C-alpha positions as a Markdown table, in Angstrom:
| # | Residue | x | y | z |
|---|---|---|---|---|
| 1 | Met | 125.1 | 74.0 | 93.1 |
| 2 | Lys | 128.3 | 72.1 | 93.9 |
| 3 | Pro | 131.5 | 74.1 | 93.4 |
| 4 | Val | 134.3 | 73.4 | 90.9 |
| 5 | Trp | 137.6 | 72.5 | 92.6 |
| 6 | Ile | 140.8 | 74.1 | 91.4 |
| 7 | Val | 144.1 | 72.3 | 92.3 |
| 8 | Asp | 147.4 | 74.1 | 91.5 |
| 9 | Asp | 150.4 | 75.0 | 93.5 |
| 10 | Asp | 150.6 | 78.3 | 91.5 |
| 11 | Gln | 148.5 | 80.9 | 93.3 |
| 12 | Gly | 148.3 | 83.1 | 90.2 |
| 13 | Ile | 146.6 | 80.3 | 88.2 |
| 14 | Arg | 144.1 | 79.6 | 91.0 |
| 15 | Trp | 143.3 | 83.4 | 91.3 |
| 16 | Val | 142.7 | 83.8 | 87.5 |
| 17 | Leu | 140.4 | 80.7 | 87.3 |
| 18 | Glu | 138.5 | 81.8 | 90.4 |
| 19 | Lys | 137.8 | 85.2 | 89.0 |
| 20 | Ala | 136.9 | 84.0 | 85.5 |
| 21 | Leu | 134.5 | 81.3 | 86.8 |
| 22 | Ala | 132.9 | 83.8 | 89.2 |
| 23 | Arg | 132.0 | 86.0 | 86.3 |
| 24 | Val | 129.8 | 83.1 | 84.9 |
| 25 | Ser | 128.4 | 82.3 | 88.4 |
| 26 | Ile | 130.4 | 79.1 | 89.0 |
| 27 | Val | 131.3 | 78.7 | 92.6 |
| 28 | Thr | 134.9 | 77.5 | 93.2 |
| 29 | Arg | 137.0 | 76.0 | 95.9 |
| 30 | Ser | 140.8 | 76.1 | 95.6 |
| 31 | Phe | 143.6 | 73.8 | 96.8 |
| 32 | Ser | 147.4 | 74.3 | 96.6 |
| 33 | Asn | 148.1 | 70.5 | 96.7 |
| 34 | Ala | 146.5 | 67.2 | 95.8 |
| 35 | Lys | 146.8 | 65.8 | 99.4 |
| 36 | Asp | 144.3 | 68.3 | 100.7 |
| 37 | Val | 141.9 | 67.3 | 97.9 |
| 38 | Ser | 142.1 | 63.6 | 99.0 |
| 39 | Tyr | 141.0 | 64.6 | 102.5 |
| 40 | Ala | 138.2 | 67.0 | 101.2 |
| 41 | Leu | 136.8 | 64.2 | 99.0 |
| 42 | Lys | 135.9 | 62.2 | 102.1 |
| 43 | Glu | 133.4 | 64.9 | 103.0 |
| 44 | Glu | 132.0 | 66.1 | 99.6 |
| 45 | Thr | 132.5 | 65.9 | 95.9 |
| 46 | Pro | 132.7 | 68.8 | 93.5 |
| 47 | Ala | 130.8 | 69.4 | 90.3 |
| 48 | Ala | 134.1 | 69.1 | 88.4 |
| 49 | Leu | 137.8 | 69.3 | 89.2 |
| 50 | Ile | 140.6 | 71.0 | 87.3 |
| 51 | Ser | 144.1 | 70.0 | 88.4 |
| 52 | Asp | 147.7 | 70.7 | 87.4 |
| 53 | Ile | 149.8 | 67.7 | 86.7 |
| 54 | Arg | 153.1 | 68.7 | 88.2 |
| 55 | Met | 152.8 | 69.7 | 91.9 |
| 56 | Pro | 154.9 | 69.0 | 95.0 |
| 57 | Gly | 154.0 | 65.8 | 96.7 |
| 58 | Met | 151.1 | 63.9 | 94.9 |
| 59 | Asp | 151.0 | 64.9 | 91.2 |
| 60 | Gly | 147.9 | 65.4 | 89.1 |
| 61 | Leu | 148.0 | 62.0 | 87.4 |
| 62 | Thr | 148.1 | 60.2 | 90.8 |
| 63 | Leu | 145.2 | 62.3 | 92.0 |
| 64 | Leu | 143.3 | 61.5 | 88.8 |
| 65 | Lys | 143.8 | 57.8 | 89.3 |
| 66 | Glu | 142.6 | 58.0 | 92.9 |
| 67 | Ile | 139.5 | 60.0 | 92.0 |
| 68 | Lys | 138.6 | 57.6 | 89.1 |
| 69 | Glu | 138.9 | 54.6 | 91.4 |
| 70 | Lys | 136.4 | 56.1 | 93.9 |
| 71 | Tyr | 134.4 | 58.6 | 91.9 |
| 72 | Pro | 134.4 | 57.4 | 88.2 |
| 73 | Ser | 131.7 | 59.9 | 87.1 |
| 74 | Leu | 133.5 | 63.0 | 88.5 |
| 75 | Pro | 134.8 | 65.0 | 85.5 |
| 76 | Val | 138.5 | 65.9 | 85.9 |
| 77 | Ile | 140.3 | 68.3 | 83.6 |
| 78 | Ile | 144.1 | 68.1 | 83.5 |
| 79 | Met | 146.2 | 71.2 | 82.9 |
| 80 | Thr | 150.0 | 71.5 | 82.6 |
| 81 | Ala | 152.7 | 73.6 | 81.1 |
| 82 | Phe | 154.6 | 70.4 | 80.2 |
| 83 | Ser | 152.5 | 69.4 | 77.2 |
| 84 | Asp | 154.0 | 66.2 | 75.8 |
| 85 | Leu | 152.6 | 63.1 | 74.3 |
| 86 | Asn | 153.0 | 60.8 | 77.3 |
| 87 | Ser | 151.3 | 63.1 | 79.8 |
| 88 | Thr | 148.4 | 63.7 | 77.4 |
| 89 | Val | 147.8 | 60.0 | 76.7 |
| 90 | Ala | 148.2 | 59.2 | 80.4 |
| 91 | Ala | 145.6 | 61.8 | 81.3 |
| 92 | Phe | 143.0 | 60.3 | 78.8 |
| 93 | Gln | 143.9 | 56.7 | 79.8 |
| 94 | Gly | 143.4 | 57.7 | 83.4 |
| 95 | Gly | 139.9 | 58.9 | 82.5 |
| 96 | Ala | 140.3 | 62.7 | 82.3 |
| 97 | Phe | 137.4 | 64.6 | 80.8 |
| 98 | Asp | 139.8 | 66.7 | 78.8 |
| 99 | Tyr | 143.2 | 68.3 | 78.7 |
| 100 | Leu | 144.2 | 72.0 | 79.0 |
| 101 | Ala | 147.6 | 73.1 | 78.0 |
| 102 | Lys | 149.2 | 76.2 | 79.6 |
| 103 | Pro | 149.3 | 79.0 | 78.6 |
| 104 | Phe | 145.5 | 78.7 | 77.9 |
| 105 | Asp | 142.9 | 81.2 | 76.6 |
| 106 | Ile | 140.8 | 82.0 | 79.7 |
| 107 | Asn | 137.5 | 82.0 | 77.6 |
| 108 | Asp | 138.4 | 78.5 | 76.3 |
| 109 | Ala | 139.1 | 77.3 | 79.8 |
| 110 | Val | 135.8 | 78.6 | 81.1 |
| 111 | Asn | 133.9 | 77.0 | 78.3 |
| 112 | Leu | 135.6 | 73.7 | 78.9 |
| 113 | Ile | 134.9 | 73.8 | 82.6 |
| 114 | Ser | 131.3 | 74.7 | 82.0 |
| 115 | Arg | 130.9 | 71.8 | 79.6 |
| 116 | Ala | 132.5 | 69.5 | 82.2 |
| 117 | Val | 130.0 | 70.7 | 84.8 |
| 118 | Asn | 127.0 | 70.2 | 82.5 |
| 119 | Glu | 128.0 | 66.9 | 81.0 |
| 120 | Gly | 130.1 | 65.4 | 83.7 |
| 121 | Arg | 127.3 | 63.7 | 85.7 |
| 122 | Glu | 126.4 | 61.7 | 82.6 |
| 123 | Gln | 129.9 | 60.4 | 82.0 |
| 124 | Ala | 130.7 | 56.8 | 82.9 |
| 125 | Asp | 134.4 | 56.3 | 82.1 |
| 126 | Asp | 136.0 | 53.0 | 83.0 |
| 127 | Ala | 139.1 | 53.3 | 85.2 |
| 128 | Gln | 142.3 | 52.6 | 83.1 |
| 129 | Glu | 145.9 | 52.1 | 84.0 |
| 130 | Val | 147.9 | 55.3 | 83.9 |
| 131 | Val | 150.9 | 55.4 | 81.7 |
| 132 | Glu | 154.1 | 56.8 | 83.4 |
| 133 | Ser | 154.6 | 60.4 | 82.2 |
| 134 | Gly | 157.9 | 61.5 | 80.6 |
| 135 | Gln | 159.3 | 64.8 | 79.5 |
| 136 | Val | 160.3 | 63.8 | 76.0 |
| 137 | Ser | 159.0 | 60.4 | 75.0 |
| 138 | Asp | 158.6 | 60.4 | 71.2 |
| 139 | Lys | 161.1 | 62.2 | 68.9 |
| 140 | Gly | 159.2 | 64.8 | 66.9 |
| 141 | Met | 156.0 | 64.5 | 68.9 |
| 142 | Leu | 157.1 | 66.9 | 71.7 |
| 143 | Thr | 155.2 | 70.1 | 71.9 |
| 144 | Gln | 155.4 | 72.7 | 74.6 |
| 145 | Ser | 152.9 | 75.1 | 73.0 |
| 146 | Ala | 149.2 | 75.6 | 72.9 |
| 147 | Ser | 149.2 | 74.3 | 69.3 |
| 148 | Val | 145.6 | 73.4 | 68.8 |
| 149 | Ser | 146.3 | 71.0 | 65.9 |
| 150 | Met | 148.8 | 68.9 | 67.9 |
| 151 | Gln | 146.7 | 69.0 | 71.0 |
| 152 | Glu | 143.9 | 67.4 | 69.0 |
| 153 | Val | 146.2 | 64.7 | 67.8 |
| 154 | Phe | 147.3 | 64.0 | 71.3 |
| 155 | Arg | 143.7 | 63.8 | 72.5 |
| 156 | Ala | 142.9 | 61.4 | 69.7 |
| 157 | Ile | 145.8 | 59.1 | 70.5 |
| 158 | Gly | 144.6 | 59.0 | 74.1 |
| 159 | Arg | 141.1 | 58.0 | 73.1 |
| 160 | Leu | 142.1 | 55.5 | 70.4 |
| 161 | Ala | 145.0 | 53.8 | 72.0 |
| 162 | Gln | 142.9 | 51.1 | 73.9 |
| 163 | Ser | 140.8 | 50.4 | 70.8 |
| 164 | Asn | 141.5 | 47.9 | 68.0 |
| 165 | Val | 139.9 | 50.1 | 65.4 |
| 166 | Thr | 141.8 | 50.7 | 62.1 |
| 167 | Val | 143.4 | 54.1 | 62.0 |
| 168 | Leu | 144.4 | 56.1 | 58.8 |
| 169 | Ile | 147.1 | 58.7 | 59.5 |
| 170 | Thr | 147.5 | 61.4 | 56.8 |
| 171 | Gly | 150.0 | 64.2 | 56.5 |
| 172 | Glu | 153.0 | 65.4 | 54.6 |
| 173 | Ser | 156.2 | 63.6 | 54.5 |
| 174 | Gly | 158.3 | 64.1 | 57.7 |
| 175 | Thr | 155.4 | 65.1 | 60.0 |
| 176 | Gly | 155.8 | 62.0 | 62.2 |
| 177 | Lys | 153.2 | 59.5 | 61.0 |
| 178 | Glu | 155.2 | 56.5 | 62.2 |
| 179 | Leu | 155.6 | 58.1 | 65.7 |
| 180 | Val | 151.8 | 58.4 | 66.0 |
| 181 | Ala | 151.4 | 54.8 | 64.9 |
| 182 | Arg | 154.0 | 53.7 | 67.6 |
| 183 | Ala | 152.2 | 55.8 | 70.2 |
| 184 | Leu | 148.9 | 54.1 | 69.4 |
| 185 | His | 150.6 | 50.8 | 69.8 |
| 186 | Asn | 152.7 | 51.6 | 72.9 |
| 187 | His | 149.8 | 53.0 | 74.9 |
| 188 | Gly | 147.3 | 50.4 | 73.9 |
| 189 | Ala | 146.2 | 47.0 | 74.9 |
| 190 | Arg | 148.6 | 45.4 | 72.3 |
| 191 | Ser | 151.7 | 47.1 | 73.7 |
| 192 | Lys | 153.2 | 43.8 | 74.7 |
| 193 | Gly | 152.8 | 42.5 | 71.2 |
| 194 | Pro | 155.1 | 43.3 | 68.2 |
| 195 | Phe | 155.0 | 46.6 | 66.3 |
| 196 | Val | 155.9 | 45.9 | 62.7 |
| 197 | Ala | 156.3 | 48.7 | 60.2 |
| 198 | Ile | 156.6 | 48.4 | 56.4 |
| 199 | Asn | 156.9 | 51.1 | 53.8 |
| 200 | Thr | 154.8 | 49.8 | 50.9 |
| 201 | Ala | 156.4 | 52.3 | 48.5 |
| 202 | Ala | 160.0 | 51.4 | 49.3 |
| 203 | Ile | 159.7 | 47.7 | 48.3 |
| 204 | Pro | 159.7 | 46.6 | 44.7 |
| 205 | Arg | 156.3 | 45.5 | 43.3 |
| 206 | Asp | 157.4 | 41.9 | 42.7 |
| 207 | Leu | 158.7 | 41.5 | 46.3 |
| 208 | Leu | 156.0 | 43.3 | 48.2 |
| 209 | Glu | 153.5 | 40.4 | 48.1 |
| 210 | Ala | 155.9 | 38.0 | 49.7 |
| 211 | Glu | 157.1 | 40.6 | 52.1 |
| 212 | Leu | 153.5 | 41.2 | 53.4 |
| 213 | Phe | 152.2 | 37.6 | 53.3 |
| 214 | Gly | 155.3 | 35.4 | 53.3 |
| 215 | His | 155.9 | 32.5 | 51.0 |
| 216 | Glu | 156.0 | 28.7 | 51.1 |
| 217 | Arg | 159.1 | 26.7 | 50.3 |
| 218 | Gly | 159.4 | 26.3 | 46.6 |
| 219 | Ala | 156.9 | 29.1 | 45.8 |
| 220 | Phe | 159.4 | 30.6 | 43.4 |
| 221 | Thr | 163.1 | 30.4 | 42.4 |
| 222 | Gly | 165.2 | 31.0 | 45.5 |
| 223 | Ala | 162.4 | 30.3 | 48.0 |
| 224 | Asn | 164.3 | 27.5 | 49.7 |
| 225 | Thr | 162.5 | 27.8 | 53.1 |
| 226 | Leu | 159.1 | 28.9 | 54.4 |
| 227 | Arg | 159.1 | 32.5 | 55.3 |
| 228 | Arg | 156.6 | 34.3 | 57.5 |
| 229 | Gly | 155.4 | 37.7 | 56.2 |
| 230 | Arg | 154.9 | 41.0 | 58.0 |
| 231 | Phe | 151.3 | 40.1 | 58.9 |
| 232 | Glu | 152.3 | 36.9 | 60.7 |
| 233 | Glu | 155.2 | 38.8 | 62.4 |
| 234 | Ala | 152.7 | 41.3 | 63.7 |
| 235 | Ala | 150.3 | 38.7 | 65.2 |
| 236 | Gly | 148.9 | 40.0 | 68.5 |
| 237 | Gly | 150.3 | 43.4 | 67.9 |
| 238 | Thr | 150.2 | 46.2 | 65.3 |
| 239 | Leu | 151.1 | 46.3 | 61.6 |
| 240 | Phe | 151.9 | 49.8 | 60.4 |
| 241 | Leu | 151.4 | 50.1 | 56.6 |
| 242 | Asp | 153.3 | 53.3 | 55.6 |
| 243 | Glu | 152.6 | 55.0 | 52.3 |
| 244 | Ile | 149.6 | 52.8 | 51.7 |
| 245 | Gly | 148.5 | 55.2 | 48.9 |
| 246 | Asp | 151.4 | 53.9 | 46.8 |
| 247 | Met | 150.5 | 50.2 | 47.2 |
| 248 | Pro | 150.2 | 48.4 | 43.8 |
| 249 | Phe | 146.6 | 48.2 | 42.7 |
| 250 | Glu | 146.6 | 44.4 | 42.3 |
| 251 | Leu | 147.8 | 43.9 | 45.9 |
| 252 | Gln | 145.1 | 46.1 | 47.3 |
| 253 | Thr | 142.6 | 43.3 | 46.7 |
| 254 | Arg | 144.6 | 40.9 | 48.9 |
| 255 | Leu | 144.9 | 43.5 | 51.6 |
| 256 | Leu | 141.2 | 44.1 | 51.5 |
| 257 | Arg | 140.6 | 40.3 | 52.1 |
| 258 | Val | 142.8 | 40.4 | 55.2 |
| 259 | Leu | 141.1 | 43.4 | 56.6 |
| 260 | Ser | 137.7 | 41.8 | 56.0 |
| 261 | Asp | 138.2 | 38.4 | 57.7 |
| 262 | Gly | 141.7 | 38.3 | 59.0 |
| 263 | Thr | 142.9 | 35.5 | 56.7 |
| 264 | Phe | 145.3 | 35.3 | 53.8 |
| 265 | Tyr | 147.4 | 32.8 | 51.8 |
| 266 | Arg | 151.2 | 32.8 | 51.7 |
| 267 | Val | 152.6 | 33.1 | 48.2 |
| 268 | Gly | 152.5 | 29.5 | 46.9 |
| 269 | Gly | 150.3 | 28.4 | 49.8 |
| 270 | Ala | 147.1 | 26.4 | 49.7 |
| 271 | Gln | 146.1 | 26.7 | 53.4 |
| 272 | Pro | 144.6 | 30.0 | 54.8 |
| 273 | Val | 146.5 | 31.7 | 57.6 |
| 274 | Lys | 144.5 | 33.6 | 60.2 |
| 275 | Val | 146.0 | 36.5 | 62.1 |
| 276 | Asp | 144.9 | 38.9 | 64.8 |
| 277 | Val | 146.5 | 42.2 | 63.9 |
| 278 | Arg | 145.6 | 45.8 | 64.4 |
| 279 | Ile | 146.1 | 47.9 | 61.2 |
| 280 | Val | 147.4 | 51.4 | 61.3 |
| 281 | Ala | 148.0 | 52.9 | 57.8 |
| 282 | Ala | 149.6 | 56.2 | 56.7 |
| 283 | Thr | 149.9 | 58.1 | 53.5 |
| 284 | His | 150.8 | 61.6 | 52.2 |
| 285 | Gln | 148.7 | 60.9 | 49.1 |
| 286 | Pro | 145.2 | 62.3 | 48.8 |
| 287 | Leu | 143.4 | 59.0 | 48.7 |
| 288 | Glu | 140.0 | 60.4 | 47.7 |
| 289 | Glu | 141.7 | 61.7 | 44.5 |
| 290 | Arg | 143.4 | 58.4 | 43.8 |
| 291 | Val | 140.1 | 56.6 | 44.2 |
| 292 | Leu | 138.6 | 58.9 | 41.6 |
| 293 | Gln | 141.6 | 58.3 | 39.3 |
| 294 | Gly | 141.1 | 54.6 | 39.6 |
| 295 | Arg | 144.5 | 54.1 | 41.3 |
| 296 | Phe | 143.1 | 53.1 | 44.7 |
| 297 | Arg | 140.2 | 50.7 | 45.5 |
| 298 | Glu | 137.2 | 52.6 | 46.9 |
| 299 | Asp | 136.2 | 49.6 | 49.1 |
| 300 | Leu | 139.7 | 49.4 | 50.6 |
| 301 | Phe | 139.7 | 53.2 | 51.2 |
| 302 | His | 136.5 | 52.9 | 53.2 |
| 303 | Arg | 137.9 | 49.9 | 55.1 |
| 304 | Leu | 141.0 | 51.9 | 56.1 |
| 305 | Asn | 139.2 | 55.2 | 56.7 |
| 306 | Val | 137.5 | 54.2 | 59.9 |
| 307 | Ile | 139.2 | 56.8 | 62.0 |
| 308 | Arg | 141.4 | 59.4 | 60.3 |
| 309 | Leu | 144.1 | 61.5 | 62.0 |
| 310 | Arg | 145.7 | 64.4 | 60.1 |
| 311 | Leu | 149.1 | 65.5 | 61.2 |
| 312 | Pro | 149.7 | 69.2 | 60.7 |
| 313 | Pro | 152.9 | 70.3 | 58.8 |
| 314 | Leu | 155.5 | 72.1 | 60.9 |
| 315 | Arg | 154.6 | 75.4 | 59.3 |
| 316 | Glu | 151.2 | 75.2 | 61.0 |
| 317 | Arg | 152.8 | 74.6 | 64.5 |
| 318 | Ile | 155.8 | 76.9 | 64.5 |
| 319 | Glu | 155.4 | 77.5 | 68.2 |
| 320 | Asp | 156.8 | 74.0 | 68.6 |
| 321 | Ile | 160.1 | 74.8 | 66.9 |
| 322 | Pro | 162.1 | 76.0 | 69.9 |
| 323 | Glu | 161.5 | 72.8 | 72.0 |
| 324 | Leu | 161.9 | 70.5 | 69.0 |
| 325 | Ala | 165.2 | 72.2 | 68.0 |
| 326 | Lys | 166.4 | 72.0 | 71.6 |
| 327 | His | 165.5 | 68.3 | 71.7 |
| 328 | Phe | 167.2 | 67.4 | 68.4 |
| 329 | Leu | 170.3 | 69.4 | 69.2 |
| 330 | Gly | 170.5 | 67.4 | 72.4 |
| 331 | Val | 170.1 | 64.1 | 70.6 |
| 332 | Ser | 172.8 | 65.0 | 68.1 |
| 333 | Ala | 175.2 | 66.1 | 70.9 |
| 334 | Arg | 174.8 | 62.9 | 72.7 |
| 335 | Ala | 175.4 | 60.9 | 69.6 |
| 336 | Leu | 178.7 | 62.8 | 69.0 |
| 337 | Gly | 179.7 | 62.9 | 72.6 |
| 338 | Val | 179.8 | 66.8 | 72.7 |
| 339 | Ala | 178.0 | 69.5 | 74.7 |
| 340 | Pro | 174.6 | 70.5 | 73.1 |
| 341 | Lys | 174.6 | 73.8 | 71.3 |
| 342 | Arg | 172.2 | 76.7 | 71.8 |
| 343 | Leu | 170.2 | 78.8 | 69.4 |
| 344 | Ser | 170.6 | 82.6 | 69.6 |
| 345 | Asp | 167.5 | 84.8 | 69.3 |
| 346 | Ala | 168.4 | 85.7 | 65.8 |
| 347 | Ala | 168.9 | 82.1 | 64.8 |
| 348 | Leu | 165.6 | 81.1 | 66.3 |
| 349 | Lys | 163.9 | 83.9 | 64.4 |
| 350 | Ala | 165.4 | 82.6 | 61.2 |
| 351 | Leu | 164.1 | 79.1 | 62.0 |
| 352 | Tyr | 160.6 | 80.5 | 62.4 |
| 353 | Ser | 160.7 | 82.1 | 59.0 |
| 354 | Phe | 161.6 | 78.9 | 57.1 |
| 355 | Asp | 158.7 | 77.0 | 55.4 |
| 356 | Tyr | 160.0 | 73.4 | 56.2 |
| 357 | Pro | 158.8 | 71.4 | 53.1 |
| 358 | Gly | 160.4 | 68.4 | 54.9 |
| 359 | Asn | 158.6 | 69.2 | 58.2 |
| 360 | Val | 159.9 | 67.9 | 61.5 |
| 361 | Arg | 162.3 | 65.5 | 59.8 |
| 362 | Gln | 163.9 | 68.5 | 58.0 |
| 363 | Leu | 164.3 | 70.4 | 61.3 |
| 364 | Glu | 165.9 | 67.3 | 62.8 |
| 365 | Asn | 168.4 | 67.2 | 59.9 |
| 366 | Phe | 169.2 | 70.9 | 60.3 |
| 367 | Cys | 170.0 | 70.3 | 63.9 |
| 368 | His | 172.3 | 67.4 | 63.1 |
| 369 | Trp | 174.0 | 69.6 | 60.5 |
| 370 | Leu | 174.4 | 72.5 | 63.0 |
| 371 | Thr | 175.9 | 70.2 | 65.7 |
| 372 | Val | 178.6 | 69.3 | 63.3 |
| 373 | Met | 179.1 | 72.5 | 61.3 |
| 374 | Ala | 178.4 | 75.4 | 63.7 |
| 375 | Pro | 181.7 | 76.7 | 65.0 |
| 376 | Gly | 180.6 | 77.9 | 68.4 |
| 377 | Gln | 178.4 | 76.7 | 71.3 |
| 378 | Thr | 175.9 | 79.4 | 70.5 |
| 379 | Ile | 174.4 | 79.1 | 67.0 |
| 380 | Glu | 174.1 | 82.5 | 65.3 |
| 381 | Ser | 172.0 | 83.2 | 62.2 |
| 382 | Glu | 175.0 | 83.2 | 60.0 |
| 383 | Asp | 175.8 | 79.6 | 61.1 |
| 384 | Leu | 172.4 | 78.2 | 59.8 |
| 385 | Pro | 172.2 | 76.0 | 56.7 |
| 386 | Pro | 172.2 | 78.0 | 53.4 |
| 387 | Glu | 168.5 | 77.2 | 52.6 |
| 388 | Ile | 167.4 | 78.8 | 55.9 |
| 389 | Arg | 169.5 | 81.9 | 55.4 |
| 390 | Ala | 168.2 | 82.1 | 51.8 |
| 391 | Ala | 164.6 | 82.1 | 53.1 |
| 392 | Gly | 165.0 | 85.4 | 54.8 |
| 393 | Leu | 166.8 | 87.3 | 52.0 |
| 394 | Pro | 165.7 | 88.7 | 48.6 |
| 395 | Val | 167.2 | 86.7 | 45.8 |
| 396 | Asn | 169.2 | 89.7 | 44.5 |
| 397 | Gln | 171.0 | 89.8 | 47.9 |
| 398 | Leu | 172.1 | 86.2 | 47.9 |
| 399 | Ser | 175.6 | 85.0 | 47.0 |
| 400 | Pro | 175.7 | 82.6 | 44.0 |
| 401 | Thr | 176.3 | 79.7 | 46.4 |
| 402 | Val | 173.5 | 80.5 | 48.8 |
| 403 | Ala | 171.1 | 81.4 | 45.9 |
| 404 | Val | 171.0 | 77.8 | 45.0 |
| 405 | Ala | 169.0 | 77.2 | 48.3 |
| 406 | Ala | 166.2 | 79.6 | 47.2 |
| 407 | Ser | 164.5 | 76.6 | 45.5 |
| 408 | Pro | 164.3 | 73.0 | 46.6 |
| 409 | Met | 167.7 | 71.4 | 46.3 |
| 410 | Thr | 168.8 | 68.0 | 45.2 |
| 411 | Trp | 171.2 | 66.1 | 47.4 |
| 412 | Gln | 173.9 | 66.8 | 44.7 |
| 413 | Glu | 173.4 | 70.5 | 45.2 |
| 414 | Leu | 173.6 | 70.2 | 49.0 |
| 415 | Leu | 176.8 | 68.2 | 48.5 |
| 416 | Ala | 178.2 | 70.9 | 46.3 |
| 417 | Ile | 177.5 | 73.5 | 49.0 |
| 418 | Asp | 179.0 | 71.4 | 51.8 |
| 419 | Ala | 182.1 | 70.6 | 49.7 |
| 420 | Thr | 182.5 | 74.3 | 48.8 |
| 421 | Glu | 182.4 | 75.3 | 52.5 |
| 422 | Arg | 184.9 | 72.6 | 53.4 |
| 423 | Leu | 187.2 | 73.7 | 50.6 |
| 424 | Ser | 186.9 | 77.3 | 51.7 |
| 425 | Arg | 188.1 | 76.4 | 55.1 |
| 426 | Ser | 191.1 | 74.5 | 53.6 |
| 427 | Glu | 189.8 | 71.3 | 55.3 |
| 428 | Gly | 192.0 | 68.3 | 54.6 |
| 429 | Asp | 191.2 | 64.8 | 53.3 |
| 430 | Ile | 187.7 | 66.0 | 52.0 |
| 431 | Trp | 187.4 | 63.1 | 49.5 |
| 432 | Ser | 187.8 | 60.4 | 52.1 |
| 433 | Thr | 185.6 | 62.2 | 54.6 |
| 434 | Leu | 182.6 | 62.6 | 52.2 |
| 435 | Thr | 183.1 | 59.2 | 50.6 |
| 436 | Asp | 183.0 | 57.6 | 54.1 |
| 437 | Gln | 179.8 | 59.6 | 55.0 |
| 438 | Phe | 178.2 | 58.7 | 51.7 |
| 439 | Glu | 178.9 | 54.9 | 52.0 |
| 440 | Arg | 177.9 | 54.9 | 55.7 |
| 441 | Thr | 174.6 | 56.6 | 55.0 |
| 442 | Leu | 173.8 | 54.3 | 52.1 |
| 443 | Leu | 174.6 | 51.1 | 54.0 |
| 444 | Gln | 172.7 | 52.1 | 57.1 |
| 445 | Ser | 169.6 | 53.1 | 55.1 |
| 446 | Ser | 169.6 | 49.9 | 53.1 |
| 447 | Leu | 170.0 | 47.7 | 56.3 |
| 448 | Glu | 167.2 | 49.6 | 58.0 |
| 449 | Val | 164.9 | 49.1 | 55.0 |
| 450 | Cys | 165.8 | 45.4 | 54.8 |
| 451 | Arg | 165.6 | 44.9 | 58.6 |
| 452 | Gly | 169.3 | 43.9 | 58.9 |
| 453 | Arg | 169.3 | 41.3 | 56.2 |
| 454 | Arg | 172.6 | 41.8 | 54.4 |
| 455 | Val | 171.9 | 39.6 | 51.4 |
| 456 | Glu | 168.7 | 41.5 | 50.5 |
| 457 | Ala | 170.5 | 44.9 | 51.2 |
| 458 | Ala | 173.4 | 43.9 | 49.0 |
| 459 | Ser | 171.0 | 42.8 | 46.2 |
| 460 | Arg | 169.2 | 46.2 | 46.3 |
| 461 | Leu | 172.4 | 48.1 | 46.3 |
| 462 | Gly | 173.8 | 46.1 | 43.4 |
| 463 | Met | 176.8 | 44.6 | 45.2 |
| 464 | Gly | 177.8 | 41.2 | 46.4 |
| 465 | Arg | 177.4 | 39.8 | 50.0 |
| 466 | Asn | 181.1 | 39.7 | 50.6 |
| 467 | Thr | 181.4 | 43.4 | 49.4 |
| 468 | Ile | 178.7 | 44.6 | 51.8 |
| 469 | Thr | 180.3 | 42.6 | 54.7 |
| 470 | Arg | 183.7 | 44.1 | 54.0 |
| 471 | Lys | 182.3 | 47.6 | 53.8 |
| 472 | Leu | 180.5 | 47.3 | 57.1 |
| 473 | Arg | 183.7 | 46.2 | 58.8 |
| 474 | Glu | 185.8 | 48.9 | 57.2 |
| 475 | Leu | 183.3 | 51.6 | 58.3 |
| 476 | Gly | 183.1 | 50.2 | 61.9 |
| 477 | Leu | 179.4 | 49.5 | 61.6 |
| 478 | Asp | 178.1 | 46.5 | 63.6 |
| 479 | Pro | 177.3 | 43.8 | 61.0 |
| 480 | Val | 174.5 | 41.4 | 61.8 |
| 481 | Asp | 175.8 | 37.9 | 62.4 |
| 482 | Asp | 174.8 | 35.3 | 59.7 |
| 483 | Ala | 173.0 | 33.3 | 62.3 |
| 484 | Thr | 170.6 | 36.2 | 63.1 |
| 485 | Glu | 169.6 | 36.9 | 59.5 |
| 486 | Ser | 166.3 | 35.3 | 59.2 |
| 487 | Gly | 165.1 | 35.1 | 55.7 |
| 488 | Ala | 168.5 | 36.1 | 54.3 |
């Protein structure tokens, strides 16, 4: 029987795997670097190979690429302590048999290696281009844990990226559904094409049809020019339909037609338009229930539900909180031009205990808040936002202000807490500061939703074009030039 080769610069890892595999009668041969493996492959090939990614000299992904070019049927398992989205996708796109995140359960590792030995000879993976690995590639997707649920998501992205199959992403709000959609696009064959995202729940019902499919000149009052919709903008790339479960029922029929034959009509148009677009949809709604309620078309559900990815809520992957918090604190610090703050052990323990109804997005917001509000470089438990402090205390021990956070808070309640803290510090000019932040947030959000079109943003906010232009200049935001406002 051919041996299993173990490649890792860590002698302890090699020893543990050697002993564990010996107990199940699997012969091994170990290497401390990938270069020696390249030479050894000229003389023989193993039954399977398990390799670390990050090693001095040639790394594991480079070794994987070399092996798959010469020995495509040889099963290779990639292991690393740096478990991030890019390296996982890169491993699968490079043809890896599977992915093992350190620290791993030794029994799981042995079972995986045994399966690779038994099934590897029958594998016939095509060589694929390896994607350059990065430490932190997609905000919110980073995980440096053995979180099984996120590892399965990463594996699925790696397998699905090169396909054109429709993908339905489900999960609670704030879990990173758009990040997964972007990863599927960025690591796939359509990566050079456009990625176009639209939140079908954020656009008024009477505007959504024209937003998706475009309109002809004169189709309705104000349609002075032909306008391409999101489907045409995404031609050759990926269209991400967020919150698809909230799409108006009457538009679901038109969407089904596009998914069926790739053609549609612009609003007011008489000629069919054909597009080549990959669809990735997402929702936090239970679509099966909405089908039973008659609020979502069953045929559209089955058309979308070809491959489903469920994103776990943050409370199911709390081992990821330290790295996520460190990343978000770094992002906030760079945005403000200050040194990143650190979490004390007590503060981190408090973060673990919180339920995160807003998931990763809520953790990100907490980190932005802490970068601004925490007085020192080390964040202590008493510096945390009131709702986190409240989560660890019985209600009868909470102060009246903090007790508000024991239940989900509205933005007005959060504002009241923030204002109270500023007033207690005798901070000056609070009215101007909070008004400025409110207007800035509202304007930035509206421009993001309207993709930079000021006329549309002004209309949705209930103000005139001159007013929004003046506000943008007053707040120091970079207004979009009139010439670049397509469709404005």
